C-alpha positions in Angstrom: -60.6 -13.7 -206.0 -60.2 -11.0 -203.3 -61.5 -13.4 -200.7 -58.9 -15.9 -201.7 -56.1 -13.3 -201.5 -57.3 -12.3 -198.0 -57.2 -15.9 -196.8 -53.8 -16.5 -198.3 -52.4 -13.4 -196.7 -53.8 -14.3 -193.3 -52.3 -17.8 -193.6 -48.9 -16.4 -194.4 -48.9 -14.0 -191.5 -50.0 -16.8 -189.2 -47.1 -19.1 -190.3 -44.6 -16.3 -189.9 -45.8 -15.6 -186.4 -45.5 -19.3 -185.5 -41.9 -19.5 -186.8 -41.0 -16.3 -184.9 -42.4 -17.6 -181.6 -40.6 -21.0 -182.1 -37.2 -19.3 -182.7 -37.8 -17.0 -179.8 -38.5 -19.9 -177.5 -35.5 -21.9 -178.6 -33.3 -18.9 -177.7 -33.6 -19.7 -174.0 -30.3 -20.6 -172.4 -29.8 -24.2 -171.4 -29.8 -23.2 -167.7 -33.2 -21.5 -168.1 -34.6 -24.5 -169.9 -33.5 -26.9 -167.2 -35.3 -24.8 -164.6 -38.5 -23.8 -166.5 -39.6 -26.4 -169.1 -38.3 -29.3 -167.0 -40.5 -28.1 -164.2 -43.4 -29.3 -166.2 -42.0 -32.8 -166.3 -41.5 -32.7 -162.5 -45.0 -32.0 -161.4 -45.0 -34.8 -158.8 -47.1 -33.8 -155.7 -46.7 -35.7 -152.5 -50.4 -36.2 -151.9 -50.1 -39.6 -150.4 -51.1 -39.7 -146.7 -48.5 -40.4 -144.1 -48.6 -44.1 -143.6 -50.4 -45.3 -140.5 -47.6 -47.7 -139.8 -43.8 -47.7 -140.7 -43.1 -48.4 -144.3 -41.8 -51.9 -145.0 -38.6 -51.5 -147.0 -38.2 -54.2 -149.7 -34.9 -55.9 -149.8 -34.8 -57.0 -153.4 -34.2 -55.0 -156.6 -31.1 -53.3 -155.3 -27.4 -53.5 -155.9 -24.9 -53.0 -153.1 -22.6 -50.3 -154.2 -19.0 -50.5 -153.0 -17.6 -47.3 -151.7 -14.4 -46.3 -153.5 -11.4 -45.0 -151.7 -12.0 -41.4 -152.7 -15.5 -41.6 -151.4 -14.3 -43.1 -148.1 -11.8 -40.3 -147.6 -14.5 -37.6 -148.1 -17.0 -39.3 -145.8 -14.3 -40.0 -143.1 -13.3 -36.3 -143.1 -16.9 -35.5 -142.3 -17.2 -38.2 -139.7 -14.1 -36.9 -137.9 -16.1 -33.7 -137.2 -18.8 -35.5 -135.4 -17.0 -35.3 -132.1 -18.2 -31.7 -132.1 -21.7 -33.0 -131.6 -21.1 -33.2 -127.8 -20.4 -29.5 -127.6 -22.9 -28.2 -130.1 -24.8 -29.0 -133.4 -23.2 -30.2 -136.6 -25.3 -29.5 -139.7 -25.9 -31.4 -142.9 -27.8 -29.7 -145.8 -29.3 -32.0 -148.4 -30.1 -30.0 -151.6 -32.0 -31.8 -154.4 -34.8 -31.8 -156.9 -38.3 -33.1 -156.6 -37.0 -36.6 -155.9 -36.4 -35.5 -152.3 -39.6 -33.4 -151.8 -41.5 -33.9 -148.6 -38.3 -35.2 -146.8 -38.1 -38.3 -148.9 -34.7 -40.0 -148.8 -33.4 -37.2 -146.4 -35.6 -38.5 -143.5 -33.9 -41.9 -143.7 -30.4 -40.4 -143.5 -31.5 -37.9 -140.7 -33.1 -40.6 -138.5 -30.1 -42.9 -138.8 -27.6 -40.1 -138.1 -29.5 -38.8 -135.1 -29.9 -42.3 -133.6 -26.1 -42.6 -133.7 -24.9 -39.1 -132.9 -27.8 -37.4 -131.2 -29.7 -34.3 -132.3 -33.3 -33.8 -133.2 -35.9 -31.8 -135.2 -36.6 -31.8 -138.9 -34.3 -28.8 -139.6 -35.2 -26.0 -142.0 -38.7 -25.4 -143.5 -40.2 -22.6 -145.5 -42.7 -20.1 -144.2 -45.4 -21.7 -146.3 -45.2 -25.3 -147.3 -45.1 -26.3 -150.9 -45.8 -30.0 -150.5 -46.8 -32.3 -147.6 -43.9 -33.6 -145.5 -43.5 -37.2 -144.2 -41.9 -35.8 -141.1 -44.1 -33.0 -139.9 -47.4 -31.3 -140.5 -47.2 -27.5 -141.1 -50.0 -25.0 -141.3 -49.5 -21.3 -141.9 -52.1 -18.7 -141.2 -52.6 -15.1 -142.5 -55.5 -13.2 -141.0 -56.5 -16.3 -139.2 -57.0 -18.1 -142.5 -54.9 -21.0 -143.7 -52.4 -20.1 -146.4 -52.6 -23.1 -148.8 -50.7 -21.7 -151.7 -47.3 -20.1 -151.7 -48.5 -17.4 -154.1 -50.8 -15.9 -151.4 -47.8 -14.2 -150.0 -45.0 -12.7 -152.1 -42.4 -15.5 -152.8 -39.3 -15.6 -154.9 -37.3 -18.7 -155.8 -33.8 -19.1 -157.3 -34.8 -22.5 -158.9 -38.0 -21.6 -160.8 -37.9 -19.6 -164.0 -40.6 -17.2 -162.8 -40.6 -14.9 -159.8 -36.8 -14.4 -159.4 -35.0 -11.7 -157.5 -32.4 -9.4 -158.9 -30.5 -8.8 -155.6 -29.9 -12.6 -155.1 -31.3 -12.5 -151.5 -32.9 -15.9 -151.5 -31.3 -17.3 -148.3 -29.9 -20.9 -147.8 -33.1 -22.6 -149.0 -33.0 -20.8 -152.4 -36.4 -19.1 -151.8 -37.8 -16.2 -149.8 -41.2 -15.1 -148.6 -41.8 -11.4 -148.1 -43.9 -10.1 -145.3 -45.2 -6.7 -146.5 -48.7 -5.4 -146.1 -48.1 -2.9 -149.0 -47.8 -5.9 -151.3 -50.1 -8.5 -149.7 -52.6 -7.3 -147.2 -52.2 -8.9 -143.8 -48.9 -10.5 -144.5 -47.0 -8.7 -141.8 -48.4 -11.0 -139.2 -48.2 -14.8 -139.7 -48.9 -17.8 -137.6 -47.1 -21.2 -138.1 -48.1 -24.4 -136.4 -45.8 -27.4 -136.7 -46.5 -30.9 -135.4 -44.0 -33.7 -136.0 -45.7 -36.9 -137.2 -46.1 -39.5 -134.5 -45.6 -42.4 -136.9 -42.3 -40.9 -138.3 -39.3 -41.3 -136.0 -38.2 -37.7 -135.9 -36.6 -36.8 -132.6 -37.8 -33.8 -130.5 -36.2 -30.4 -130.8 -35.2 -27.7 -128.3 -34.4 -24.7 -130.4 -36.2 -22.6 -132.9 -34.1 -20.6 -135.4 -35.4 -17.8 -137.5 -33.6 -17.0 -140.8 -34.9 -13.6 -141.7 -33.9 -10.0 -142.5 -34.1 -7.3 -139.9 -37.6 -6.2 -139.0 -39.0 -9.6 -138.3 -39.7 -10.7 -134.7 -40.8 -14.1 -133.6 -42.8 -15.4 -130.6 -42.9 -19.1 -129.8 -45.6 -20.6 -127.6 -44.7 -23.7 -125.6 -46.4 -25.1 -122.5 -48.6 -22.0 -122.4 -45.5 -19.8 -122.2 -44.7 -17.1 -124.8 -41.1 -16.3 -125.6 -40.2 -13.4 -128.0 -37.0 -13.5 -129.9 -35.4 -12.5 -133.2 -32.7 -15.1 -134.1 -32.4 -18.3 -132.0 -34.4 -19.3 -128.9 -34.1 -22.3 -126.6 -37.2 -24.2 -125.5 -38.0 -27.4 -123.6 -37.7 -30.6 -125.8 -40.9 -31.2 -127.8 -42.3 -32.2 -131.1 -44.8 -29.4 -131.8 -44.7 -25.7 -131.8 -46.7 -22.5 -132.5 -44.7 -19.6 -134.0 -46.0 -16.1 -134.4 -44.1 -13.8 -136.8 -44.6 -10.1 -137.0 -42.9 -7.3 -138.9 -41.9 -6.2 -142.4 -39.1 -8.0 -144.2 -37.8 -11.3 -145.7 -38.3 -14.8 -144.3 -35.7 -17.2 -145.6 -36.6 -20.1 -143.4 -37.5 -21.5 -139.9 -35.5 -24.3 -138.4 -36.5 -26.7 -135.7 -33.3 -28.2 -134.3 -31.3 -29.0 -131.1 -28.4 -27.4 -129.4 -26.3 -30.5 -129.8 -26.0 -33.5 -132.2 -26.8 -33.7 -135.9 -29.2 -31.4 -137.7 -30.2 -32.5 -141.2 -32.0 -30.1 -143.6 -34.2 -31.2 -146.5 -34.1 -28.5 -149.2 -36.0 -29.6 -152.3 -35.9 -27.5 -155.4 -38.5 -28.8 -157.9 -37.6 -28.6 -161.5 -34.0 -27.6 -160.8 -30.9 -29.1 -162.5 -28.7 -27.7 -159.7 -27.4 -24.8 -161.7 -28.8 -22.1 -159.4 -26.5 -21.6 -156.4 -24.5 -18.9 -158.0 -27.7 -16.9 -158.1 -27.9 -16.8 -154.3 -26.1 -14.0 -152.4 -22.7 -15.3 -151.3 -22.7 -13.4 -148.0 -26.0 -15.0 -147.0 -24.7 -18.5 -147.7 -21.3 -17.9 -145.9 -23.1 -16.5 -142.9 -25.5 -19.5 -142.7 -23.0 -22.2 -143.3 -20.5 -20.8 -140.8 -23.0 -19.8 -138.0 -24.7 -23.2 -138.1 -21.5 -25.3 -138.4 -22.5 -26.9 -141.7 -20.0 -29.8 -142.2 -21.6 -31.7 -145.0 -23.5 -30.6 -148.1 -25.3 -33.3 -150.2 -26.3 -32.4 -153.7 -28.8 -34.6 -155.6 -29.4 -33.3 -159.1 -29.3 -34.3 -162.8 -32.7 -35.8 -163.5 -34.2 -32.6 -164.7 -31.5 -32.0 -167.3 -31.8 -35.5 -168.9 -34.5 -34.5 -171.4 -32.3 -31.8 -172.8 -29.1 -33.8 -173.1 -29.2 -34.9 -176.7 -25.5 -35.8 -177.1 -22.3 -36.3 -175.0 -21.1 -32.7 -175.6 -24.2 -31.4 -173.8 -23.5 -33.7 -170.9 -19.9 -32.4 -170.7 -21.3 -28.8 -170.7 -23.7 -29.6 -167.9 -21.0 -31.2 -165.8 -18.8 -28.2 -166.4 -21.6 -25.9 -165.3 -22.2 -28.0 -162.2 -18.5 -27.7 -161.3 -18.9 -23.9 -161.2 -21.8 -24.4 -158.7 -19.8 -26.6 -156.5 -16.8 -24.2 -156.5 -19.2 -21.4 -155.5 -20.6 -23.5 -152.6 -17.0 -24.5 -151.5 -16.2 -20.8 -151.3 -19.2 -20.3 -149.0 -18.5 -23.4 -146.9 -14.8 -24.3 -147.1 -15.1 -26.4 -143.9 -17.7 -28.7 -145.5 -17.4 -32.1 -147.2 -19.5 -32.8 -150.3 -21.4 -35.8 -151.5 -23.1 -35.8 -154.9 -26.1 -38.2 -155.5 -26.5 -38.8 -159.2 -29.8 -39.2 -161.1 -31.8 -42.4 -161.0 -32.8 -44.4 -164.0 -35.9 -43.3 -165.8 -38.6 -45.0 -167.9 -39.7 -42.5 -170.5 -41.6 -42.7 -173.8 -38.9 -42.4 -176.5 -39.3 -43.3 -180.1 -42.8 -44.7 -179.5 -41.9 -47.0 -176.6 -41.1 -46.6 -172.9 -37.4 -47.1 -172.2 -34.4 -45.8 -170.3 -32.7 -42.7 -171.9 -29.3 -43.8 -173.4 -27.8 -40.5 -172.1 -28.2 -41.4 -168.4 -25.2 -43.8 -168.1 -23.0 -41.2 -169.9 -24.2 -38.5 -167.5 -23.7 -40.8 -164.5 -20.1 -41.7 -165.5 -19.2 -38.0 -166.2 -20.6 -36.9 -162.9 -18.7 -39.6 -161.1 -15.4 -38.6 -162.8 -16.0 -34.9 -162.0 -16.7 -35.7 -158.4 -13.7 -38.0 -157.8 -11.3 -35.5 -159.6 -12.5 -32.8 -157.3 -12.6 -34.5 -153.9 -16.3 -35.1 -153.8 -17.9 -38.4 -152.9 -20.3 -39.8 -155.5 -23.3 -42.1 -155.0 -24.9 -43.5 -158.1 -28.7 -44.0 -157.9 -28.6 -45.3 -161.4 -26.2 -48.1 -160.6 -28.0 -48.9 -157.3 -31.1 -49.5 -159.4 -29.0 -51.9 -161.6 -28.6 -49.5 -164.4 -30.7 -49.2 -167.6 -34.1 -50.8 -167.1 -34.0 -50.4 -163.4 -36.8 -47.9 -163.3 -39.1 -50.3 -165.2 -38.2 -53.0 -162.7 -39.0 -50.7 -159.8 -42.3 -49.8 -161.3 -43.3 -53.4 -161.5 -42.6 -53.8 -157.8 -44.4 -50.6 -156.8 -41.2 -48.7 -156.0 -41.7 -46.1 -158.7 -44.6 -44.1 -160.0 -46.3 -44.3 -163.3 -44.4 -41.2 -164.6 -41.2 -43.3 -164.8 -39.3 -40.6 -163.0 -40.2 -40.5 -159.3 -40.0 -43.1 -156.5 -43.1 -44.0 -154.5 -42.9 -43.7 -150.7 -41.6 -47.3 -150.5 -39.1 -46.7 -153.3 -37.8 -43.5 -151.7 -37.4 -45.3 -148.4 -35.5 -48.1 -150.1 -33.3 -45.5 -151.9 -32.6 -43.8 -148.6 -31.7 -47.0 -146.8 -29.3 -48.0 -149.6 -27.6 -44.6 -149.5 -27.2 -45.0 -145.7 -25.8 -48.5 -146.2 -23.2 -47.1 -148.6 -22.4 -44.2 -146.3 -21.6 -46.6 -143.4 -18.9 -48.3 -145.4 -16.6 -45.4 -144.5 -16.7 -46.5 -140.8 -15.8 -50.1 -141.5 
């Protein structure tokens, strides 16, 4: 009898503990959930090798989107600034989730812009790569050993639920690496080697920009010549570089760019729903956007929030929260135009079968209305894929992965080309 009582008591305690943990977990804010639990559903790694020949972009399975008048006005405002390219650089920053990791989609836009308006280089990169890039190969060394994981040097991100920073000093890429021997031995001296991929049509660069706190000095090696600098240094045109960083402080990014033309940054934030910009120190963003002449900011978010949107009211709340983020960015870059790229279709297992979430068209429409009411151009990936069921169609044609969320390399190239085709309508 006593044995039975002990077992029953243990079972009750176990059940209560499970209920407590469940309630505790559900108490997370929606924003926290969109950046932590959704990260698990965005574990796509770009492990495919860079193609040995240019990707053949399929012409089928797409819808030609017609640019609305409000979109044309926004894009034309940006295009009117491109006359500045003859005197100096004009910058475009493309922020997005894992759909743009590794320079996917962004590279298509950059290459087309630089062919038309000049400029070169891949733009900003982190001190330690997170995924392989289609545009360049980056290797970072500490103590003459390759750093293959970001966690081998102190790293904080605004877009991941873990390892966040109270002071908001994340820099324009939303993440920072800390060089500090007291925290990670040997981290006050780092070597970075970058080689632009020969098969990817990235144009050469002639400037290296360090985005760091005080206390970090850089030395670039080019043509057997070493040049020491802190902020920005000019070098002969090339597609490869060796950079030595020394000192104690924060590294927010390294940019390979040109002194004229278009610079286009790819800033991927895996797992993010886009509700993170207000976490980043405003003075840092203002300084970067102004000093680099940032004239266009592209935001590509929404996919990571889809699993948490169970009704239209939650969609409305998300769009309202996104509005706050855009307002914050506009305060930081009042000179810039904005384009929002909405989420693609998905093919997820719902109610026992794989299908497109019914919430996506509602989210797509609300984002479009929000953008047009606030002078933001809106591009619908969902409609470009022909709406619900588009992702399943793309999977059949090898344009999307088995997860039903991410594009393959061919699919990303096609998405980039379609976006560029839409963008060009403002010039017609």
